VEXMI-848046 format. One record per residue (C-alpha): residue in one letter; x, y, z. Coordinates in steps of 0.05 Angstrom, whole numbers, plus 5000, padded with zeros to 4 digits. Layout:
<recs>
AXYZ
...
</recs>
This chain:
<recs>
M440487211828
S435587711801
S431188091850
A423688041848
S423188721815
D427388491756
T422787911741
D416388311750
E418488901707
K423188691652
R427389271628
Q424289471562
I428389701503
L425190011441
V428689791377
A427090131311
D429989911244
D427089821175
D431589211164
P427888591191
A434488201197
I437488731242
L431088761284
R431388001294
L438788011310
V438388581360
S432088301392
A435287611400
I441487911433
L437488351480
E432687791499
K438587341516
E440887901562
N433987881594
Y431288531567
G424188601542
V424188851470
T419089281434
V420389311359
A418489841309
R419489731234
D420490461218
G420991151249
R413591291246
E411990651283
A417290821336
Y414291521343
K407391221355
I410190751408
L413791321442
Q407391731443
S403691181479
S409090931526
A414991231563
Y417090611602
F423490451565
T430290331596
A433490531530
A432190591456
I436190341396
F434690691330
D437090601259
V439391281233
V436291231164
M429090991165
P422891141124
H418191701147
I422091921209
S429691851217
G433291631280
P435892331296
E428892621286
L426192121337
V431592311387
R430093051377
Y422692911390
M424492521453
K428693111479
T422593561474
E418293101517
K419493111592
R417492381600
L422192151545
M428192611550
N432092181599
I431591531559
P438591391532
V438891261457
M443690841415
M443990981341
M445990461289
T447590541215
A450990201157
E452290881125
Q459491101126
D457891841128
P461092171191
K455692711186
L450592191207
S454092041272
S455192781287
D447692901272
S445892341319
F450192611376
A447693311363
A440493051368
G442292731435
A444292011422
V448991721473
V452691191432
F453491031359
L454090321332
P456390221260
K453389641220
P455189091211
F456688971284
T458388361326
T454588131387
A460588351429
Q460289061400
L452889111415
H454288871487
I459689401497
M455089951470
L449389711515
Q454089751575
M455890471555
L448490621545
I445490341608
G451090021646
K451890621692
</recs>
């Protein structure tokens, strides 16, 4: 049974990816898990959302996006007191290990390679916010 606070205030997750198929997939999985989802189609859109709202349980960013990359978004979040404690998951289809080290250096908590399964996303979500 969910408590009243769960139903009143759905846990919101910000998802940013320039691939519409990935956005749909991740959103569908998260919504099935009873999260509220805010989507951004690129880094700039995610940045604008972060500037106007800090009420996110977590964020999931694609590493490589137009305008502002995932690691740049995380670095921005780490400079803002109201955003610095939001855990971030990075995703990418790129095979370059430098991208994951950049993501962790920026402050990402977990790294999810694409393509991924629903189960893999679940495991990463648990690591991200299952504490």
